[in-house]
C-alpha positions as CSV (number, residue, x, y, z in Angstrom):
1,X,0.0,0.0,0.0
2,X,1.3,3.4,-1.0
3,X,-0.3,6.7,0.2
4,X,0.4,10.2,-1.0
5,X,-1.1,13.4,0.3
6,X,-3.0,15.2,-2.4
7,X,-3.9,18.2,-0.3
8,X,-3.6,19.0,3.4
9,X,-5.1,21.8,5.5
10,X,-5.4,22.0,9.3
11,X,-8.7,20.2,9.4
12,X,-8.9,18.4,6.1
13,X,-6.7,16.0,4.2
14,X,-7.0,14.2,0.9
15,X,-5.0,11.1,0.1
16,X,-4.3,9.0,-2.9
17,X,-3.8,5.4,-2.0
18,X,-2.5,2.8,-4.5
19,X,-1.7,-1.0,-4.3
20,X,-4.5,-1.6,-1.8
21,X,-7.9,-3.1,-1.6
22,X,-10.8,-0.7,-1.2
23,X,-12.2,-2.9,1.6
24,X,-9.3,-1.9,3.9
25,X,-10.1,1.8,3.3
26,X,-13.8,1.1,4.0
27,X,-12.9,-0.4,7.3
28,X,-10.8,2.7,8.2
29,X,-13.6,4.9,7.0
30,X,-16.1,3.1,9.3
31,X,-13.8,3.6,12.2
32,X,-13.3,7.3,11.4
33,X,-17.1,7.8,11.3
34,X,-17.5,6.4,14.8
35,X,-15.4,9.3,16.1
36,X,-17.3,12.5,17.0
37,X,-14.3,14.6,15.9
38,X,-14.9,13.5,12.2
39,X,-17.2,15.6,10.1
40,X,-16.7,13.7,6.9
41,X,-14.7,10.6,5.7
42,X,-15.1,9.4,2.2
43,X,-13.4,6.8,0.0
44,X,-13.7,6.3,-3.8
45,X,-12.0,4.2,-6.4
46,X,-10.5,6.8,-8.7
47,X,-10.4,4.4,-11.6
48,X,-10.6,0.6,-11.6
49,X,-7.8,0.1,-14.1
50,X,-5.3,2.3,-12.2
51,X,-6.0,0.7,-8.8
52,X,-6.0,4.1,-7.2
53,X,-8.3,5.1,-4.4
54,X,-8.9,8.5,-2.9
55,X,-9.8,9.2,0.7
56,X,-10.8,12.6,2.1
57,X,-11.3,13.4,5.8
58,X,-12.6,16.5,7.5
59,X,-12.2,16.7,11.2
60,X,-12.4,19.0,14.2
61,X,-8.8,18.1,15.0
62,X,-5.7,16.9,13.1
63,X,-7.0,14.5,10.4
64,X,-3.7,12.6,10.0
65,X,-3.8,11.7,13.7
66,X,-7.5,10.7,13.3
67,X,-6.5,8.3,10.5
68,X,-3.8,6.8,12.6
69,X,-6.3,6.2,15.5
70,X,-8.8,4.7,13.1
71,X,-6.3,2.3,11.6
72,X,-5.1,1.2,15.1
73,X,-8.7,0.6,16.1
74,X,-9.3,-1.4,12.9
75,X,-6.2,-3.5,13.5
76,X,-7.3,-4.2,17.1
77,X,-10.8,-5.3,16.1
78,X,-9.4,-7.5,13.3
79,X,-7.1,-9.2,15.9
80,X,-10.0,-9.7,18.2
81,X,-12.0,-11.3,15.4
82,X,-9.1,-13.5,14.5
83,X,-8.8,-14.7,18.0
84,X,-12.5,-15.4,18.2
85,X,-12.5,-17.2,14.9
86,X,-9.4,-19.3,15.9
87,X,-11.0,-20.2,19.3
88,X,-14.1,-21.5,17.5
89,X,-12.1,-23.6,15.0
90,X,-10.0,-25.3,17.8
91,X,-13.2,-26.4,19.6
92,X,-14.2,-28.7,16.7
């Protein structure tokens, strides 16, 4: 996954993300929207043949820090799901 900042302001950031699956960005978007500091979080596929996605975040605080918190939260929840899934498989 590669990310580049398209534009950045104190309360808004736009990113171009390549070599990723849109599903990962949707999970981060979902985590962002759970935060009351986030006014907007959007993800689009720029063009299916280029494998480029764009993400824009508007927040009441630093948007880059909010992305980091959302990604950390998504990783934690994925790990919890993995542990739950593995515990159910080992029972059988």
